[in-house]
C-alpha positions in Angstrom: 28.4 56.2 106.4 32.0 55.1 105.3 34.4 58.0 102.7 33.3 56.7 99.9 29.3 57.1 100.2 30.1 60.5 101.6 32.0 61.1 98.1 29.7 59.8 96.2 26.8 62.2 97.5 28.9 64.8 97.0 30.0 63.9 93.8 25.7 63.9 93.4 25.3 66.6 94.9 27.9 68.8 92.4 26.9 67.5 89.7 23.0 68.4 90.6 24.3 72.3 91.2 26.5 72.7 88.1 23.4 70.8 85.9 20.7 73.9 88.1 23.0 76.7 87.0 23.6 75.6 83.1 20.0 75.0 82.8 19.5 78.5 85.2 21.8 79.7 83.2 19.8 79.3 79.6 16.2 79.3 80.6 17.2 83.4 82.4 19.2 84.2 78.3 16.3 83.1 76.7 14.1 84.9 79.2 16.3 88.3 78.7 16.5 87.8 74.8 12.7 87.4 74.4 12.1 90.2 76.3 14.6 91.9 74.8 13.0 91.2 71.2 10.1 92.7 72.2 10.9 95.7 73.8 13.0 96.4 70.5 10.4 96.3 68.4 8.4 98.4 70.2 11.4 100.9 70.4 11.2 100.5 66.7 8.4 101.2 66.0 7.4 97.3 64.6 5.5 96.2 67.2 2.1 98.5 66.4 -0.1 97.3 69.3 1.5 99.8 71.2 0.6 103.0 69.8 3.1 106.2 70.4 6.1 105.7 73.3 8.0 108.1 75.0 11.2 107.2 74.3 13.2 109.1 71.0 12.4 107.4 67.6 15.4 108.3 66.3 17.7 107.5 69.5 19.7 104.2 69.6 17.3 100.2 70.7 20.5 99.1 71.8 21.2 102.1 74.6 18.0 102.3 75.5 17.7 98.4 76.0 20.8 99.3 78.1 19.2 102.4 80.2 16.2 99.7 80.6 18.4 96.6 82.0 19.2 99.3 84.3 16.4 101.0 85.6 13.5 98.1 85.0 11.6 101.3 83.2 11.1 102.1 79.7 8.0 102.1 77.4 6.0 99.0 78.6 7.3 98.9 82.5 6.1 95.8 83.0 8.4 94.4 80.6 11.6 96.7 81.1 11.0 94.8 84.9 11.0 91.7 83.1 14.6 92.4 81.1 15.9 93.8 83.7 15.1 91.0 86.0 16.1 88.2 83.5 19.9 90.1 82.9 20.0 90.2 86.9 19.5 86.0 86.5 21.9 85.7 83.7 24.6 87.6 84.8 23.6 85.8 88.1 24.2 82.0 87.0 26.4 83.0 84.9 28.5 83.4 87.9 27.7 80.4 89.6 28.0 78.4 86.5 31.7 79.8 85.8 32.5 79.4 90.1 30.9 76.0 89.8 32.9 74.3 86.6 36.1 75.9 87.6 36.7 73.7 89.7 35.5 70.8 88.2 39.0 68.6 87.2 38.0 68.7 84.1 37.9 71.9 83.5 41.4 72.4 82.7 41.0 70.4 78.9 37.2 71.5 78.1 38.9 75.3 78.4 41.7 74.6 75.8 38.9 73.0 73.6 38.1 75.4 70.2 33.7 75.1 70.1 33.3 73.7 74.4 32.0 77.1 75.7 31.1 76.9 79.6 27.4 76.1 78.6 28.1 73.2 77.0 30.9 72.3 79.0 28.2 72.4 82.3 25.4 70.3 80.4 27.9 67.5 79.3 29.2 67.5 82.9 26.3 66.9 84.5 25.2 64.3 82.9 28.8 62.5 83.1 30.5 60.4 85.7 33.9 58.7 85.8 33.7 57.0 89.1 31.0 54.6 86.4 32.5 54.9 83.5 35.3 52.3 83.5 36.3 53.4 80.2 35.8 55.7 77.0 33.4 53.3 75.6 31.2 54.1 78.5 30.7 57.9 77.9 29.6 56.6 74.5 27.1 54.1 75.4 26.4 56.6 77.5 25.6 59.1 75.6 23.7 57.5 72.9 27.5 57.1 70.7 27.5 53.4 71.2 26.5 51.0 68.0 24.4 47.4 68.1 23.9 44.8 65.8 21.7 46.1 62.7 18.8 44.7 61.5 19.0 44.1 57.6 15.9 45.6 55.7 15.2 44.7 52.4 12.7 46.0 49.6 10.6 44.0 47.5 10.4 46.0 44.7 14.2 47.2 44.3 16.0 44.6 46.1 17.5 47.7 48.5 19.2 46.0 51.9 18.5 49.4 54.6 20.4 48.9 57.7 19.0 49.8 61.0 19.0 49.8 64.3 16.2 47.0 65.7 13.3 48.1 65.7 13.0 50.7 63.6 10.6 51.7 61.9 11.7 52.9 58.3 9.2 54.9 55.7 9.3 55.0 51.8 11.2 56.3 49.7 15.0 54.8 50.5 17.6 54.8 47.3 17.1 52.8 44.8 19.6 49.7 44.3 21.9 50.2 41.8 20.0 53.1 40.2 19.4 57.0 40.7 16.6 57.8 42.2 14.2 56.2 44.4 11.8 53.6 45.2 8.5 52.9 47.4 8.9 49.8 47.6 8.0 47.8 51.0 11.1 47.2 53.2 11.1 44.3 54.9 13.4 42.8 57.7 15.0 40.4 56.6 16.4 40.0 60.3 19.4 40.6 62.3 22.9 41.5 60.7 25.9 40.1 62.7 28.5 41.7 60.6 26.7 45.4 59.9 26.4 47.8 63.2 24.5 50.0 63.5 23.9 53.5 65.7 21.7 52.6 68.4 18.1 54.0 67.4 15.9 56.2 70.2 13.4 54.7 72.1 9.4 54.6 70.7 7.0 55.9 72.6 6.7 54.2 75.9 9.8 52.2 76.0 13.0 53.4 78.6 15.4 54.4 76.8 19.1 53.0 76.5 21.8 55.9 77.0 21.3 59.5 78.3 18.8 61.1 75.9 19.7 64.7 77.1 23.4 63.8 77.0 23.2 62.8 73.3 21.4 66.3 72.5 23.9 67.9 74.0 26.7 65.5 72.0 25.1 67.0 68.9 25.5 70.6 69.4 29.0 69.9 70.3 29.7 68.0 67.7 27.9 70.9 65.6 29.9 73.5 67.4 33.5 71.6 66.4 32.5 72.2 62.6 31.5 75.2 62.8 34.3 76.7 65.0 36.8 74.6 63.2 40.2 73.4 65.3 41.4 69.6 65.8 37.9 68.3 66.5 36.9 70.0 63.0 39.8 68.4 61.4 38.1 65.1 63.1 35.4 65.6 61.4 36.8 66.4 57.8 39.0 63.4 57.9 36.3 61.2 58.8 34.0 62.5 56.6 36.5 62.8 53.6 36.6 58.8 54.6 33.1 57.6 54.5 32.1 59.7 51.2 35.3 57.4 49.7 34.3 53.8 51.9 30.4 55.0 51.8 29.3 56.9 48.2 26.3 55.1 48.9 25.3 57.2 51.4 24.1 60.0 51.1 25.4 63.1 52.0 23.7 63.9 55.3 24.1 60.7 56.6 28.1 60.5 55.5 27.8 64.2 58.1 26.0 63.0 60.5 28.7 59.4 60.8 31.6 62.4 60.4 30.2 64.4 64.1 29.1 61.1 65.9 32.7 60.1 65.2 34.6 63.1 66.2 32.4 63.0 69.4 33.5 59.6 70.1 37.3 60.9 70.1 36.4 63.9 71.8 34.4 62.1 74.6 37.4 59.6 74.5 39.9 62.5 75.1 37.6 63.7 78.2 37.7 60.6 79.7 41.3 60.6 79.9 42.1 64.3 80.5 39.0 63.6 83.6 41.1 60.3 84.6 44.9 61.6 84.7 43.5 64.5 87.2 41.3 62.4 89.7 44.2 59.8 89.9 46.2 62.9 90.2 43.6 64.6 92.7 43.7 61.2 94.8 47.9 61.0 95.2 47.8 64.2 96.7 45.4 63.4 99.1 47.6 60.5 100.2 
C-alpha cells in the first residue's frame, strides 16, 4: 500500500468516526429530551396514568430531574435509568465529537463562524472531502446547491411561464400571469430553456440522487441558523434577499427566501473550501 492509499483510508476513517460521533450525540440528546419530558410530566402531575408519586408535588421539577440524572431513580425507576443513561451517552458522545472535530483542519475557520455549532459542523464535515473537491463549485454540486438548465412549463389558460428542474412535477394552482391571484390551468412542458437555470430537483422514487441528500439537508439547516443567529452570513442573506426581491418582483416571498438562503450557504461553502484548502496546504508544507 502506498502513502496515498493509506492517507485516503485515514481520511475515510476520520469522516466515519466524526459522523458516528455526531449521529450518536444527536440520538442520545433526543432520547434524553424525550425521557426528560416524560419524567417532567409525571412530576408535574400532567401524566395522570401514574397516579400519585413519591416526590414532593411542590418541588422544583428541574432540581428533581437533576437528581434523577445522577441517581437513575425517580417516580418510575426504569424511566429514570433510561434518562440517566441517555444523559451519560450524550456527554460521552459529545466529548468524542468535540475531540474529533477539534483535530479537523477546517475547525479553526468553522469555530469562528456565528451560527455553526459543533453538531452542525461535525455533520457537514463528515459528508465532505476536500481531496475530491477541486473547486468550491464541487461542494455546491455535492450538496445539491448547483443549478441546472430549467424546463419551461406554460399554462394553457393564463399563459404563465414556470421554470422548474427537468422532470419536476408541478401541480396547479400557480401564480396567474400578469394579475393577482392564482390559476388552476394545466401546465404543459415546452422544452429546456437554455438561458434560465434553477436549483437541482429532488430525485423521484427509485431514482438515484445526483447529490448527497443528507448534505443538502444539513446545508439548509445551516442556512436557517445563519438567518436566526445573525452575523456576517445573515448580512449576506439580507443583501441577496433584497436583490432578488427587487429583480424578481413576480417571485413569491417563500421563493425569494429560499433562493437567498441557498446563495448564503454557497458563499459559506466557498469560504469553507478556501479555509480548508489553505489548512491542507499548510499541513503539507509542514510535513516536507
